[in-house]
C-alpha positions as CSV (number, residue, x, y, z in Angstrom):
1,M,-19.6,-4.6,3.5
2,K,-18.3,-6.6,0.5
3,N,-20.3,-4.1,-1.7
4,R,-18.2,-1.1,-0.5
5,I,-14.6,-2.6,-0.6
6,G,-12.2,-0.1,-1.7
7,Q,-14.9,2.1,-3.4
8,V,-13.3,5.3,-4.7
9,F,-15.7,6.7,-7.5
10,T,-14.1,8.6,-10.3
11,P,-15.5,12.0,-11.1
12,I,-16.9,12.3,-14.6
13,K,-14.4,15.1,-15.5
14,W,-11.4,13.0,-14.5
15,A,-12.8,9.9,-16.4
16,E,-13.1,12.2,-19.5
17,W,-9.5,13.4,-18.8
18,L,-8.1,9.9,-18.9
19,I,-10.2,9.1,-22.1
20,N,-8.8,12.2,-23.9
21,K,-5.2,11.6,-22.5
22,W,-5.1,8.2,-24.5
23,N,-7.4,9.0,-27.4
24,I,-9.7,6.2,-26.2
25,Y,-12.8,8.0,-27.6
26,D,-11.4,8.1,-31.1
27,A,-10.5,4.3,-30.8
28,W,-14.2,3.7,-29.8
29,L,-15.2,5.6,-33.0
30,D,-13.0,3.6,-35.0
31,G,-14.5,0.3,-33.9
32,A,-12.8,-0.7,-30.6
33,H,-14.7,-2.7,-28.0
34,I,-14.3,-1.1,-24.7
35,C,-15.0,-2.5,-21.1
36,D,-14.8,-1.0,-17.6
37,P,-14.3,-4.2,-15.5
38,T,-15.0,-2.5,-12.1
39,A,-17.6,0.1,-13.3
40,G,-19.1,1.5,-10.0
41,Q,-21.7,3.9,-11.2
42,G,-20.2,3.9,-14.7
43,A,-18.3,7.2,-14.9
44,F,-16.1,6.1,-17.7
45,V,-18.9,5.0,-20.1
46,I,-20.9,8.2,-19.1
47,A,-17.8,10.2,-19.9
48,M,-17.7,8.6,-23.3
49,L,-21.3,9.5,-24.0
50,K,-20.7,13.0,-22.8
51,I,-17.9,13.5,-25.3
52,A,-19.9,12.0,-28.1
53,Q,-22.8,14.4,-27.2
54,K,-20.4,17.4,-27.0
55,N,-19.0,16.5,-30.4
56,G,-22.3,16.0,-32.1
57,T,-21.5,12.4,-32.7
58,P,-24.5,10.0,-32.9
59,I,-24.8,7.4,-30.2
60,T,-25.9,4.5,-32.3
61,A,-27.0,1.0,-31.1
62,E,-23.9,-0.1,-32.9
63,R,-21.7,2.2,-30.8
64,L,-23.3,1.2,-27.7
65,S,-22.9,-2.4,-28.4
66,R,-19.1,-1.8,-28.1
67,L,-19.3,-0.3,-24.6
68,T,-19.5,-2.8,-21.7
69,L,-19.8,-2.4,-17.9
70,I,-19.1,-5.1,-15.2
71,E,-20.0,-4.3,-11.6
72,M,-20.7,-6.4,-8.6
73,V,-23.1,-4.0,-6.8
74,P,-26.7,-3.8,-8.4
75,S,-27.5,-0.4,-7.0
76,H,-24.5,1.1,-8.7
77,L,-25.8,-0.4,-12.1
78,D,-29.3,1.0,-11.5
79,H,-27.9,4.5,-10.7
80,F,-25.9,4.2,-14.0
81,K,-29.0,3.2,-16.0
82,R,-31.0,6.1,-14.5
83,K,-28.3,8.7,-15.2
84,V,-27.9,7.6,-18.9
85,Q,-31.7,7.7,-19.5
86,Q,-32.0,11.1,-17.7
87,N,-29.0,12.8,-19.4
88,Y,-29.0,11.2,-22.9
89,G,-32.4,9.7,-23.3
90,I,-30.8,6.3,-23.7
91,N,-32.0,2.8,-22.4
92,F,-28.6,1.4,-22.2
93,P,-28.7,-2.3,-23.6
94,A,-29.0,-4.9,-20.8
95,S,-26.7,-7.0,-23.1
96,Q,-23.6,-4.7,-22.2
97,I,-24.3,-4.7,-18.5
98,Y,-22.9,-7.5,-16.2
99,R,-23.5,-7.9,-12.6
100,Q,-20.3,-9.8,-11.6
101,D,-17.4,-10.0,-9.3
102,I,-14.7,-9.9,-11.8
103,I,-12.3,-11.7,-9.5
104,T,-14.4,-14.8,-8.6
105,E,-16.9,-15.0,-11.4
106,T,-16.0,-16.0,-15.0
107,H,-16.5,-13.4,-17.7
108,E,-16.6,-14.9,-21.3
109,R,-16.0,-11.8,-23.5
110,Q,-12.8,-10.1,-24.4
111,Y,-12.1,-6.5,-25.4
112,D,-9.8,-4.3,-27.3
113,I,-9.6,-1.8,-24.5
114,L,-10.1,-1.8,-20.7
115,I,-10.7,1.4,-18.8
116,G,-11.5,2.2,-15.2
117,N,-10.6,2.5,-11.6
118,P,-10.2,-0.8,-9.7
119,P,-11.0,-0.9,-5.9
120,W,-8.2,0.5,-3.6
121,A,-8.0,-1.6,-0.5
122,N,-5.2,-3.7,1.2
123,F,-5.9,-7.5,1.6
124,G,-5.5,-7.0,5.2
125,D,-8.4,-4.5,5.4
126,L,-10.9,-6.8,3.6
127,P,-13.8,-8.4,5.5
128,E,-12.8,-11.8,6.9
129,G,-15.3,-13.8,4.7
130,Y,-14.2,-12.0,1.5
131,K,-10.4,-12.6,2.4
132,S,-11.0,-16.4,2.6
133,Q,-12.7,-16.2,-0.7
134,L,-10.0,-14.3,-2.4
135,K,-6.9,-16.0,-1.0
136,P,-6.7,-18.7,-3.7
137,Y,-6.9,-16.0,-6.4
138,F,-3.9,-14.0,-4.8
139,I,-1.8,-17.3,-5.0
140,Q,-3.1,-18.1,-8.5
141,E,-2.2,-14.8,-9.8
142,G,1.3,-14.9,-8.3
143,L,0.7,-12.1,-5.9
144,V,1.7,-14.2,-2.8
145,Q,3.3,-17.6,-2.8
146,D,1.1,-19.2,-0.1
147,T,-1.7,-18.3,2.3
148,Q,0.8,-17.7,5.2
149,Q,2.2,-14.8,3.3
150,T,-1.2,-13.1,3.4
151,L,-0.8,-12.9,7.3
152,L,2.6,-11.3,7.0
153,G,3.9,-8.4,4.9
154,A,1.9,-9.5,1.8
155,S,-1.2,-8.5,3.7
156,R,-0.6,-5.0,2.2
157,V,-1.0,-6.3,-1.4
158,D,-3.8,-4.0,-2.8
159,I,-6.9,-5.6,-4.2
160,A,-6.3,-3.3,-7.3
161,A,-3.2,-5.5,-8.0
162,L,-5.4,-8.6,-8.1
163,V,-8.0,-7.0,-10.2
164,L,-5.4,-5.9,-12.8
165,K,-3.9,-9.2,-12.9
166,V,-7.3,-10.8,-13.6
167,V,-8.6,-8.4,-16.2
168,L,-5.3,-7.9,-18.1
169,G,-4.8,-11.7,-18.3
170,K,-8.4,-12.7,-19.1
171,L,-10.5,-9.8,-20.5
172,L,-8.2,-8.5,-23.2
173,K,-7.9,-9.5,-26.9
174,K,-4.4,-10.2,-28.2
175,N,-2.2,-7.0,-27.8
176,G,-5.1,-5.3,-26.1
177,T,-4.6,-2.1,-23.9
178,G,-5.7,-0.9,-20.6
179,Y,-6.0,2.5,-18.9
180,F,-6.5,2.8,-15.3
181,Y,-6.4,5.2,-12.1
182,L,-4.3,3.2,-9.6
183,P,-2.5,3.6,-6.2
184,T,1.1,4.3,-6.8
185,S,2.0,1.7,-4.3
186,L,1.6,-1.0,-7.1
187,F,4.9,0.5,-8.6
188,F,6.7,1.7,-5.4
189,G,5.5,-0.7,-2.7
190,D,8.6,-2.5,-1.0
191,G,7.8,-6.1,-0.7
192,A,4.0,-6.5,-1.1
193,H,3.6,-5.8,-4.6
194,G,6.8,-7.6,-6.0
195,G,4.3,-10.3,-7.2
196,F,2.5,-7.7,-9.3
197,R,5.7,-6.5,-10.8
198,N,6.6,-9.8,-12.5
199,Y,4.5,-8.3,-15.4
200,K,2.6,-11.5,-16.0
201,A,-1.2,-12.0,-15.9
202,N,-2.8,-15.4,-16.6
203,Y,0.6,-16.6,-18.2
204,R,0.5,-13.5,-20.5
205,D,3.1,-10.7,-20.5
206,F,2.1,-7.2,-20.0
207,A,3.9,-4.0,-19.9
208,I,3.3,-0.6,-18.3
209,E,4.0,2.1,-21.1
210,S,3.7,5.3,-19.3
211,V,2.5,6.7,-15.9
212,Y,1.1,10.1,-14.8
213,E,1.4,10.7,-11.1
214,F,-0.8,13.3,-9.5
215,T,0.9,15.2,-6.6
216,T,-1.2,18.4,-6.1
217,T,-4.3,18.0,-8.1
218,K,-7.1,16.4,-6.2
219,V,-8.7,13.8,-8.5
220,F,-10.3,11.9,-5.8
221,D,-11.7,13.5,-2.5
222,R,-10.9,12.1,0.9
223,V,-8.1,9.9,-0.5
224,S,-4.9,10.2,1.2
225,T,-2.9,7.5,-0.6
226,G,-0.6,8.5,-3.5
227,Y,-2.3,7.8,-7.0
228,C,-1.7,7.9,-10.7
229,C,-3.0,6.8,-14.1
230,A,-1.2,4.3,-16.3
231,N,-1.6,2.6,-19.5
232,F,-0.8,-1.1,-20.1
233,Q,-0.4,-3.4,-23.0
234,V,-0.7,-7.2,-22.9
235,D,1.3,-9.8,-25.0
236,T,4.4,-7.5,-24.8
237,K,7.4,-7.9,-22.4
238,Q,8.1,-5.1,-20.0
239,Q,10.9,-2.9,-21.1
240,F,12.8,-0.2,-19.1
241,P,13.1,2.7,-18.6
242,I,9.4,3.5,-18.5
243,T,8.2,7.1,-19.2
244,Y,6.9,8.6,-16.0
245,F,5.2,12.0,-15.7
246,K,5.2,13.8,-12.4
247,E,3.0,16.6,-11.5
248,V,5.2,19.6,-10.6
249,D,3.8,23.0,-10.0
250,G,0.8,22.2,-12.2
251,K,2.9,20.9,-15.1
252,W,3.6,17.3,-16.1
253,I,7.5,16.9,-16.0
254,E,8.9,13.9,-17.8
255,H,11.0,11.4,-15.9
256,K,12.3,7.9,-16.4
257,T,11.7,4.8,-14.1
258,V,13.8,1.7,-13.6
259,P,13.6,-1.0,-11.0
260,F,15.9,-0.5,-8.1
261,K,18.0,-3.6,-8.3
262,N,16.1,-6.7,-9.5
263,P,13.3,-6.6,-12.3
264,T,10.5,-7.1,-9.8
265,D,11.9,-4.4,-7.4
266,P,10.1,-1.0,-6.6
267,W,10.8,1.6,-9.3
268,R,13.3,4.5,-9.0
269,I,12.4,7.9,-10.5
270,V,15.1,9.9,-12.2
271,E,15.0,13.0,-14.6
272,N,18.1,11.6,-16.3
273,L,19.3,8.1,-16.5
274,D,22.9,9.3,-15.6
275,E,21.5,9.7,-12.0
276,I,21.4,5.9,-11.7
277,N,24.5,4.8,-10.0
278,L,24.2,1.8,-7.6
279,D,27.2,2.4,-5.1
280,E,28.3,-0.7,-3.4
281,N,29.8,1.6,-0.7
282,L,26.0,1.8,0.6
283,V,26.2,-1.8,1.9
284,I,26.3,-1.7,5.6
285,K,27.6,-4.8,7.6
286,L,25.0,-6.0,9.9
287,S,24.5,-9.3,11.9
288,S,21.6,-11.7,11.2
289,D,19.7,-10.2,14.2
290,Q,20.2,-6.7,13.0
291,K,17.7,-6.3,10.2
292,P,15.7,-3.1,10.1
293,R,12.5,-3.2,12.2
294,Q,9.3,-1.1,12.7
295,G,8.2,0.3,16.0
296,V,5.7,-1.3,18.4
297,N,2.2,-1.7,17.0
298,T,-0.7,-1.7,19.5
299,C,-3.2,-2.8,16.8
300,G,-5.6,0.0,17.5
301,A,-5.2,0.0,21.3
302,N,-3.0,3.1,21.8
303,S,-5.4,4.3,24.7
304,V,-4.5,1.2,26.6
305,F,-0.8,0.9,26.1
306,I,0.3,4.5,25.5
307,F,0.4,7.4,28.0
308,D,1.4,11.0,27.9
309,D,2.7,10.8,31.4
310,K,4.5,7.9,33.1
311,P,1.6,6.2,35.1
312,K,2.4,5.6,38.7
313,H,-0.1,2.9,39.1
314,L,1.6,0.5,36.8
315,P,4.9,-1.4,37.4
316,E,7.8,0.7,36.2
317,E,9.7,-2.3,34.7
318,F,7.1,-2.6,32.1
319,L,7.0,1.1,31.1
320,F,9.2,2.2,28.4
321,P,10.0,5.6,26.8
322,L,8.2,6.0,23.5
323,V,9.8,7.9,20.6
324,T,8.1,11.0,19.4
325,K,9.1,13.6,16.8
326,E,10.4,15.9,19.5
327,I,13.3,13.5,20.0
328,W,14.9,14.9,16.8
329,R,14.7,18.6,18.2
330,Q,16.4,17.8,21.6
331,N,20.0,17.6,22.4
332,T,19.2,15.2,25.2
333,P,16.3,12.9,24.5
334,L,13.5,13.2,27.1
335,P,10.3,11.1,26.8
336,N,7.0,12.8,25.9
337,K,5.2,9.5,26.0
338,W,5.4,6.1,27.6
339,I,4.3,2.6,26.4
340,L,3.3,-0.4,28.4
341,L,4.9,-3.7,27.3
342,P,3.9,-6.6,29.4
343,Y,6.9,-8.7,28.2
344,D,9.8,-10.6,29.3
345,Q,12.8,-8.5,28.1
346,D,15.2,-11.5,27.9
347,T,13.0,-13.5,25.6
348,G,11.1,-10.8,23.9
349,K,7.8,-12.9,24.5
350,P,4.7,-11.8,26.2
351,L,4.4,-12.4,29.9
352,S,2.4,-15.5,30.6
353,W,-0.8,-14.9,32.6
354,D,0.7,-16.9,35.5
355,Q,3.4,-14.3,35.6
356,I,0.9,-11.4,35.3
357,K,-1.3,-12.7,38.0
358,K,1.7,-12.3,40.5
359,I,1.7,-8.5,39.8
360,D,-1.7,-7.2,41.0
361,T,-1.5,-3.7,39.4
362,L,-0.7,-5.1,36.0
363,R,-3.3,-7.8,36.2
364,N,-6.0,-5.5,37.4
365,Y,-5.1,-2.8,34.7
366,L,-5.1,-5.4,31.7
367,Q,-8.3,-7.2,33.0
368,N,-10.1,-3.7,32.8
369,F,-9.4,-3.7,29.2
370,Q,-9.6,-7.4,28.3
371,G,-12.7,-6.9,26.1
372,T,-11.1,-4.2,24.1
373,L,-7.9,-6.1,23.6
374,Q,-9.6,-9.3,22.7
375,H,-11.6,-7.6,19.9
376,R,-8.6,-6.1,18.1
377,K,-8.4,-7.1,14.4
378,G,-5.6,-8.3,12.2
379,S,-4.6,-11.7,11.0
380,L,-1.3,-11.8,12.4
381,L,-2.3,-10.4,15.7
382,R,-5.2,-12.9,15.9
383,S,-2.7,-15.7,15.3
384,F,-0.6,-14.6,18.2
385,M,-3.8,-14.2,20.4
386,K,-4.8,-17.9,19.6
387,N,-2.3,-18.8,22.3
388,G,-4.4,-17.0,24.9
389,N,-2.1,-13.8,24.9
390,W,-4.7,-11.3,24.4
391,W,-2.3,-8.7,25.9
392,A,0.2,-9.2,22.9
393,L,1.4,-6.4,20.6
394,L,3.0,-6.6,17.2
395,G,6.7,-5.4,16.7
396,V,8.0,-6.8,19.9
397,G,10.8,-9.4,20.2
398,P,14.2,-9.6,21.6
399,Y,15.2,-6.7,19.2
400,A,12.8,-4.4,21.0
401,F,14.9,-4.6,24.2
402,A,18.4,-4.4,22.6
403,P,20.3,-1.8,24.6
404,Y,20.9,0.5,21.7
405,K,18.8,1.4,18.7
406,V,19.7,3.3,15.6
407,I,16.4,4.9,14.9
408,W,14.8,7.2,12.2
409,Q,11.5,8.8,11.2
410,A,10.2,6.4,8.6
411,Y,6.7,7.9,7.7
412,G,5.8,11.0,5.9
413,K,9.2,12.7,5.9
414,N,11.6,13.8,3.2
415,H,14.8,13.9,5.2
416,F,16.6,10.9,6.8
417,T,18.2,11.5,10.1
418,P,19.3,8.4,12.1
419,I,20.1,8.8,15.8
420,V,21.3,6.5,18.5
421,L,19.0,6.0,21.5
422,S,19.8,3.8,24.6
423,S,17.7,3.9,27.7
424,I,16.1,6.2,30.4
425,N,16.8,4.9,33.8
426,G,17.4,1.4,32.4
427,Q,14.3,1.3,30.2
428,I,14.9,1.0,26.5
429,W,13.4,3.6,24.0
430,Q,10.7,2.1,21.8
431,G,9.7,3.2,18.2
432,N,6.0,4.1,17.6
433,Q,4.4,1.9,14.9
434,A,5.2,2.8,11.4
435,M,6.2,6.2,12.4
436,H,9.8,5.0,13.2
437,A,12.1,2.2,12.1
438,F,15.3,1.1,13.8
439,I,18.3,-1.3,13.7
440,P,18.8,-2.9,17.1
441,C,22.3,-3.0,18.5
442,W,24.0,-4.7,21.4
443,R,27.2,-2.6,21.5
444,E,27.4,1.1,21.6
445,D,30.3,1.3,19.3
446,D,28.4,-0.8,16.7
447,A,25.4,1.5,17.0
448,H,27.5,4.6,16.3
449,R,29.2,2.9,13.4
450,I,25.9,2.0,11.8
451,K,24.6,5.5,12.4
452,T,27.6,7.0,10.7
453,E,27.2,4.7,7.7
454,L,23.5,5.5,7.4
455,E,24.4,9.2,7.2
456,N,25.7,8.6,3.7
457,P,24.0,11.3,1.5
458,E,23.1,8.8,-1.2
459,I,20.7,7.1,1.0
460,P,18.1,10.0,1.2
461,M,18.9,10.6,-2.5
462,L,17.7,7.0,-3.2
463,L,14.7,7.4,-1.0
464,R,13.5,10.3,-2.9
465,Q,14.2,8.4,-6.2
466,L,12.1,5.6,-4.7
467,N,9.2,8.0,-4.5
468,G,8.8,7.9,-0.8
469,A,9.3,11.7,0.0
470,G,6.3,12.9,2.2
471,K,4.7,9.5,2.0
472,C,3.9,6.7,4.5
473,N,6.7,4.4,3.0
474,W,9.4,7.1,3.1
475,A,12.0,5.1,5.0
476,Q,10.2,2.0,6.1
477,P,12.3,-1.1,7.1
478,G,12.0,-3.0,4.0
479,K,13.0,-0.1,1.9
480,I,16.2,0.5,4.0
481,K,16.9,-3.2,3.9
482,N,17.0,-3.0,0.2
483,I,19.3,-0.2,0.2
484,V,21.9,-1.2,2.7
485,L,22.0,-5.0,2.4
């Protein structure tokens, strides 16, 4: 499992594209020492050899001595060596190949240029044993403040951020440069990547100089996350604005990026810096218990908790209407799905087993799925379940049972349309995981005030500038919180 973490191989033609984009091949010919610190099957080094062959440039022992691969999976390195032998008749020097985990093992050499494609995987998706091994490094590199944060929102920190912090800080010579394919979440993630955006690695400053975001071109097959390539320089402080090229109708259109408010904030993309106007009128007055929230998360157990029709064999007081996209098309909201929440509505806490035992239908139903529910994964869920509440869900608290919700579609959209929902036959509407976000309200007039203020046209404009249109983080709670508080 560890050997396949975040594995997204770069096609040779796109390795070649990146090399040509930043004249890395010419730098190699001029004497630069180049390393791919997460080499996989060596696409970037193979691309360098391919360009040399195409140009009729001799591939000498001296030039090979300035190309280095680091990779933790032996079979990938074996594949690389075979391919170089078959295609170029070269026995690649063993002195330039390192079998290492670049995060956990020390590499003694430094280089002028780093190139590559670090692994893409969130901390929360890593195998449990490897998570424990990496936690100290996430803290050491400033990506999270403590191990508890890795259970919360910081579990979304991408391992690519950790790899970059390590290699930029430790593997580059003074004023060295790096060129990488990366998930765009490193630059636009709401809270999880603030630690990456302190622009420091191993006590060295680093700066992103330019970014190219792919929007229609498929560089990587079967990858749904947004991605880009970017160039870095160490030992220089980050300056804004950053030049940001966005793919539009097959052309690279130049934009500028700046942090939203604070230096470590997600970036805003604008074509003209005159578009940046932080309007204090966007601030919305909310009470301390009204922060934006995400919908209920079953943690992989939708088939247990969610129903297309309201089940008659379960107690009605624990069945709640579940928001779906159809709600935004209806004049009078009618439920298309229902969700089972075995919770105390007054406290927002899971029912105790003693309470559940008194309700035969609920007890029998949950017991039928006990094995399934007990084997759900996720650090935060597991921490809840240590108390024995194997029927618990995430995203449920007193706020879930507030009599009114100002709710909006938070995932994959490019429009922002908040609505007010209350209840169906006394049962409160519930948002569905990351698809929806909401602000809980305890008074109807307060809910309509907040809805009206959220309809400010500057909010969707900002959401688009924050690069969320059509993406999973379009209007997630953290992003809306940053805008309106």
